[in-house]
C-alpha positions in Angstrom: 135.9 75.2 57.5 133.1 77.7 56.8 133.9 79.7 59.9 137.7 79.9 59.0 136.7 81.1 55.5 134.3 83.8 56.7 137.0 84.9 59.2 139.7 85.2 56.6 137.3 87.0 54.2 136.3 89.4 56.9 139.9 90.1 57.7 140.9 90.7 54.1 138.0 93.1 53.6 137.5 95.0 56.9 140.3 93.8 59.3 142.8 96.7 58.8 140.0 99.4 58.4 138.4 98.3 61.7 141.7 98.2 63.7 142.6 101.7 62.4 139.2 103.4 63.1 137.8 101.8 66.1 137.7 104.3 69.0 137.4 101.8 71.6 137.3 98.0 72.0 135.6 96.2 74.9 136.7 92.8 76.0 134.7 90.7 78.4 137.7 89.1 80.2 141.6 89.3 80.0 141.8 86.3 77.6 139.6 88.2 75.0 141.8 91.3 75.6 144.9 89.4 74.8 143.2 88.1 71.7 142.3 91.5 70.6 145.8 92.6 71.2 147.1 89.7 69.0 144.9 90.8 66.3 146.4 94.1 66.2 144.0 96.3 68.1 145.6 99.2 70.0 146.2 98.6 73.8 145.4 102.3 74.3 141.9 101.9 73.0 141.1 98.5 74.8 138.9 98.3 77.9 138.1 95.1 79.9 134.5 94.9 81.3 133.0 91.7 82.6 129.6 90.3 81.7 126.9 91.4 84.0 124.4 89.3 86.2 120.9 90.2 87.1 121.0 90.4 90.9 117.3 90.0 91.4 117.2 86.7 89.4 120.4 85.4 90.9 120.3 85.9 94.8 120.8 84.0 97.9 118.0 81.9 99.5 116.3 80.3 96.4 115.2 76.8 96.1 115.1 74.2 93.4 113.0 71.0 92.9 115.6 69.2 90.6 117.6 68.0 93.5 114.6 66.7 95.3 113.4 64.9 92.2 116.7 63.1 92.0 116.9 62.4 95.7 120.1 64.4 96.2 120.7 65.3 99.8 123.5 66.7 101.9 126.3 69.0 100.7 126.5 69.4 96.9 129.4 70.0 94.5 127.8 71.3 91.4 128.9 71.5 87.8 126.8 73.1 85.2 127.6 73.1 81.5 128.4 70.9 78.6 129.6 67.3 79.3 132.3 67.4 76.7 136.0 67.3 76.3 138.2 70.4 77.4 135.7 70.8 80.4 138.0 69.0 82.8 135.2 66.7 84.0 137.6 63.8 84.3 139.9 65.7 86.7 136.8 66.8 88.7 135.4 63.3 89.0 138.9 61.8 90.0 139.4 64.5 92.7 135.9 64.0 94.0 136.4 60.2 94.2 139.7 60.8 96.1 138.2 63.2 98.6 134.6 63.7 99.7 133.3 61.2 97.3 134.1 58.6 100.0 131.7 60.1 102.4 128.0 59.9 102.5 127.3 63.7 103.2 128.6 65.0 99.9 127.4 64.4 96.3 128.7 65.5 93.0 126.0 66.8 90.6 126.7 67.1 86.9 123.9 69.1 85.2 124.2 69.3 81.4 124.2 67.3 78.3 127.1 66.3 75.8 128.9 63.5 74.1 131.2 62.5 77.0 128.3 61.4 79.3 128.8 57.7 78.6 132.5 57.6 79.1 132.4 59.7 82.3 129.6 57.4 83.7 131.9 54.5 83.1 134.7 56.4 84.8 132.5 57.1 87.8 131.6 53.4 88.1 135.2 52.3 87.9 136.1 54.8 90.7 133.3 53.2 92.9 131.5 56.5 93.4 128.4 55.9 91.3 126.1 56.4 94.2 127.5 59.8 95.0 127.5 61.2 91.5 124.1 62.5 90.0 123.4 63.3 86.4 120.8 66.0 85.8 119.6 67.5 82.6 120.7 71.1 81.9 118.5 73.3 84.0 116.1 75.6 82.3 116.9 79.4 82.8 114.3 79.9 85.5 115.6 76.8 87.4 119.1 77.6 87.4 119.2 80.2 90.2 117.6 77.8 92.5 119.9 75.0 91.6 122.9 77.2 92.3 121.5 78.4 95.7 120.7 74.7 96.7 124.4 73.8 96.2 127.4 74.1 98.4 130.1 74.8 95.9 130.3 75.5 92.1 133.1 73.7 90.2 134.4 75.1 86.9 137.3 72.7 86.1 137.9 73.8 82.5 141.4 72.9 81.1 141.9 75.8 78.7 140.4 79.2 77.8 137.8 77.7 75.4 135.3 77.7 78.3 133.9 81.1 79.3 132.8 80.2 82.8 129.6 82.3 82.7 128.2 80.4 85.8 130.9 81.8 88.0 129.2 85.3 88.2 125.8 83.8 88.8 127.2 81.7 91.6 128.8 84.8 93.2 125.5 86.6 92.9 123.8 83.6 94.7 126.3 83.6 97.5 127.8 80.3 96.4 131.6 79.9 96.7 133.4 78.7 93.5 136.3 76.4 92.8 137.7 77.2 89.3 140.7 76.4 87.3 143.5 79.0 87.4 142.8 80.4 83.9 142.8 84.1 82.7 139.0 84.0 81.9 138.3 83.0 85.4 140.9 84.9 87.7 139.4 88.2 87.2 136.4 87.0 89.2 137.8 84.4 91.4 141.1 84.7 93.5 142.4 82.2 96.1 140.6 82.6 99.5 138.5 85.5 98.3 135.3 84.3 96.8 136.6 80.7 96.3 139.7 78.8 95.4 141.7 78.3 92.3 143.2 74.9 91.2 145.7 74.1 88.4 143.8 73.2 85.2 144.1 69.5 84.4 146.0 68.7 87.4 144.3 66.1 89.6 146.5 66.5 92.7 145.9 70.3 92.7 142.2 69.7 92.5 142.4 67.1 95.3 144.0 69.5 97.5 141.8 72.5 96.6 138.6 70.5 96.9 139.7 68.9 100.2 140.4 72.4 101.6 137.2 73.9 100.4 135.0 71.0 101.5 136.6 70.9 105.0 136.1 74.5 105.8 132.6 75.6 106.3 133.5 78.8 107.8 135.7 79.7 104.8 132.8 78.6 102.5 130.5 81.0 104.2 133.0 83.8 104.0 133.6 83.2 100.3 129.9 83.2 99.5 129.3 86.5 101.3 132.4 88.0 99.6 131.1 86.8 96.1 127.8 88.5 96.7 129.3 91.7 97.8 131.6 91.7 94.7 128.6 90.9 92.4 126.6 93.8 93.9 129.6 96.2 93.6 131.0 95.1 90.2 128.7 93.0 88.2 125.3 94.5 88.5 123.8 95.8 85.3 123.5 99.3 86.8 127.2 99.5 87.4 128.1 98.0 84.0 125.8 100.4 82.2 127.7 103.3 83.9 131.0 101.8 82.7 129.7 101.4 79.1 128.6 104.9 79.1 132.1 105.9 80.0 133.5 103.9 77.2 130.9 105.4 74.7 131.7 108.9 75.9 135.4 108.1 75.3 134.6 106.7 71.8 132.5 109.7 70.8 135.1 112.3 71.9 138.4 110.5 72.0 140.7 113.5 72.2 138.9 115.0 75.1 138.0 112.1 77.3 140.2 109.1 76.2 142.7 109.6 79.0 140.1 109.9 81.8 138.2 106.8 80.5 141.5 104.8 80.4 142.1 105.8 84.1 138.5 104.8 85.2 138.6 101.5 83.4 142.1 99.7 83.7 143.0 97.2 81.1 142.6 93.9 82.8 142.5 94.2 86.5 140.7 91.8 88.9 137.6 93.0 90.6 138.2 95.6 93.4 139.2 93.5 96.4 139.5 96.5 98.9 135.9 97.1 99.5 
């Protein structure tokens, strides 16, 4: 309620003024861009730039002690984030139980905290895969790169755009392929058979098919991981994004002179460049 009140007050006092005077607006993903358009911002002034990732912190080949402490071995399907509603974890657990959860060489690791833990634990037990599902605390920042690198696949099974999916770029930088829900916030980074696979949000059968394909294709996983790292180096490094933001700032400071060239350099909401 407090947030809604502040939003309405801000809109009443500043909304029209900001929309009319802003030289340029930067959105971090296509969903945010659509939201800005729905709020009345001009499409001509809108640019879409993804969040960056530190390629030195997130890089292939790192190790992590958390998995050893929990005696997790073999291939790992990893989820990192809140253990709450809207995260699609019921779908992920059901799909895992129907596929590689029946095998001894795959484990599902859920790393995070949240109010849905108890109910999801009961679901895991009912499905008979309790020995294949491991519950970890949310990793500290310095432990996350190693946890990603020690995993085989990252899963982002969100059912709507309330989840930002910030682990996707980090996994790509670590060379780890991603299975994600087919949502606007994720598809700018992940496309089918490029650096991972997409599944229909909230659709267990779609996740069963997608997970089965990913887990049964080690050559594809290797290719997806290498492609993800390349895209991270080319499009998600801080050096690259600083250059893009400088273009936006130049356009904002001299809109009449450089707005057109900035728009050409920074398309509204494309996927990452897949031609390199």
